[in-house]
N, C-alpha and C positions, 0 to 999 in steps of 0.2 A: 350570263356574262361574267367573266373572271374579274376578281378584284385586282386592284393595281399591283399589289405585292405578288400576285400569281403571274403577272405578265412582265414586270420590270426586271426581275432578278434573273437575267439570262445571259446570252453571249455578249450582247451590247453593253450590259452592266459592267462586264469585265474590262471593256475598253474605256468606258466613261470614267471608271475609278481605278485606272491603271496606276495612277500616281500614289496610291496607298501601298507603301512598301513594307517589306519584312523587317528592315532595320528599325523603323519607328515602332512597329508592332512589338518587337523584342524589348525595346526600352519601356514602352507603356506597360507591358505585362510584368516586367520585373518590378516596377514601382508598385503596381496594383497588388501583386501577390505579397509584397512586403507589407503593405497596408493591412492585408487580411491575415498576415502571420501564418501562412500555410507551411507545413513541414513537407520535406521531400516524400514523394509517393502518395500525396493526397489525391483523392479522386475528384476531378474538376469537370464540370459540364459547361461547355461554351454554347450558349443559347443564341441562335441566329448566327451561326459560325461562318456563313458565306463561303468564301474561297479558302478559309482556314488559316489566315495569317496569325491570328491570336492563338488558335489551337496549337499551331506549330511552335509558337513562342512558349506556350505553357509546357509542351512536350520537352523542349530543350532544357527546361528547369527541372526535369525529372518528376513531373506530375503524371498521373494516369489520366489521360484526357479523352473525353468524348465530345464530339461536335455534332450538333443537331441543327438542321435547316430544312426549310420547306422547298427549296429549289433543287431539283435533281441536277440541273446544269452546274450550279455552283459547287454542289457536293462532288460531282465528277471532276471538276477542276481541283478541288481540295485534295482528292485522292491522287490525282496526277502529280501534284506538288509534293506529296509525302508518300512515296512508293514503299517506304520501309514498313508501313502498316502498324506503326506503334500507336496511332490514333484510331479510335473507333468512330467512324462516320455514320450517322443515323439520319434517315429521312423522317421528318416529323414536323408537327405544327406546335409552336410554342404555347398555344392556348390549351393543348392537351398533350403534355410531354409524355412520350412513350417509355417511361421508366418506372421502376418500383419505388415506393415511398422510402425515404431515408437512404437512398443509394449513393449520394454524393456528399463529399466534405465541403465543397464549394461550388458556386455557380457564378458565371460572368455573363453579362449581357452588355455588349460594347458597341460603340460608334453609332448611337441612336438607333438601336434595333428594338425599339419599343414605341408604343403609341400609334401603331399602324391601323388599328381596327376602328370601324365606325361605331360599333356598340361599346358602351362603357364596360359592360360585363365581360366582354372579350379581353379588354386590356387588364381588367381585374383578374381574369382567369390566369393570365401570365404570372402575376404576382403570387397567386395562390398555388400555382404549379411549382414555382420556385420553392415555396415553403414545404410543399409535399415531398419533393425529391431530395431536399436537404436533410441530413441527419440533424437531430436537435442540437442547436448550438453551431451548426454549420454556417460558413461565411458566404456572403453574396456581394457582388458589385453590379450596380446598374449605372452605365455611363450614358448620360442623356444631355441633350443641348440645354442651354440656359435660355428660357423663353424671352426674358428681358433683353438679353444681348442680341438674340435673333431679330426681335422687333426693331431694335435700334440700328443694327449693322447690316441688315439684309441687302444683298446686291440684286437688284431686280432683273438684271440681264447680263449674260456673259456668253462669249463664243470662242471657239478655238479649233485648230486643226490637230487631230491626233497624229503625232509624228510617225508612228509605226504603220497605221492603217490608211492614213490620208483622209479619214472620215472628218466631215465638218460636224462639230458638236455645238448645238445651240441650247442654252439653259435659261429659262424664264422662271423667276421665283416670285411668290406672293404670299401674303398672309390673309386668309379668308375664314371668317367664322370660327376662330380658334384653332385653325390648322395652318401649318406652313407647308406649302406645296411647291413642287418644281415640275415644270414641263420640259422634257428633254427631247429635242428633235435632232435626229442623226441623218445627215444627207451623204449619200455615197455617189458622188458625181463621176468619179473615175471609172468605176465598174458598172455604171448604169443601174445600180441597185436601188435607186429611188430614195424615198424618204420613210423613215421609221420614227414613231413618236411614243414616248412613255411618260407616265405620271408617277410621281412619288409624293406621298402625303404623310405627315406626322402631326399628331395632335399636340398642341403646345401646353402640356401639363406643367403647372407651376409646382414649386417645392411643396406648398401646402397640400396639394393633391397627393403627392407621393407620401408625405408624412401620414396623412389620414389613411390612405389606401394600404400602405405597408402594415400599419397597425392592425387594420381589419384582416389582412392576409396572414398575420402571424409572423411578420418580419420586423425586426428591431433595427432602426436606423441609428448607427453609432458614429459614423464619420462622414464628413461632407467636404469635397474638394472642388476647386474652381477650374482646374486644368490638369493636364497630364503630368505636370511637374510637382503637383501636390500643394499648390498655393491655396490659401484659405478661400472659401466660397464668398464671393461678393455678388449680391443679388442683382446689381445693376451692370457690373462690368465683366464678370467672369464669363469666358466663352463656353464653359461646360458646367454640368451639374453632376458630379461623380459621387454616387451614394454607396456607402459601404456599411454593412452591418451583419447581423446574425439571425438565424432562424430560431424562433421561440419554441419552447416545449409544446408538444401536441397535447 
C-alpha cells in the first residue's frame, strides 16, 4: 500500500491548494535569501518543490535553481509553469537526494515539507542529505510549523466550494500521538465523479528536536524566525518555525 505522501500530491492537491500564489512566494523567497546572504548566481536546491512556486521565485532573483520532488504530477505542473527551462526539475526522494556531495550553495525546504515519514531515521536522513549536498559553509532554510501554535489554534473542521472546479472540499484536522493530520474529502457532485479522500500527516517536531538532530546531521542552526516577515520566534505564539543556518565542515 502506498504511503500518504505518494497518494496525496496529485491533481486534486493542485485544487485544494490553489490559493498559494506566486506573489506571496516571491515575497517570502526574497526575505529568506536575504537572511541567507546569497549572492547572484548561487546554486540553490528546492527540496520538496511541488508545483515550483518557490523555485520560480528563486530563479527570478538570478539564482541557479534545481527543484526536486517525489510527485511526477506536481513536477509536470512545475514544468508547465516555467517553459523557459531555466530551472532543472528532478524527480527524487528527499530521503536520498540524487545529487553529488557539495553540489549546492544553498538548500530550501519550505511550507512544512518535512516530518512526513513514520520512521525517525527517515526524517533524519533528510537532514543528513541536506548536509551532504551542501558545500561546506553552504546555507539552508527549513520552514516548519510551530507545534505549540498548531496545538492551540488548530481548526478541527472546514469546508468550501472551489470557485473554478465547483468541487466541494471538506477538511478535518486532528492531533494524534504527536502527529497533526488532515483528512481531505473531495466531492464532485456536478460531474458525477463521486468522492475522493486523501490523508496528510506531519510529525510535530519541537525546536529541541531540530536543534539536536541538526547538530547530529552536521548542520549549524544560526537564525530562527517566527513568521515570513522575519519576526523573532516566540515558542507559544509564532505561527512558523523558520530555521536558517550553515553546513559544517565534513
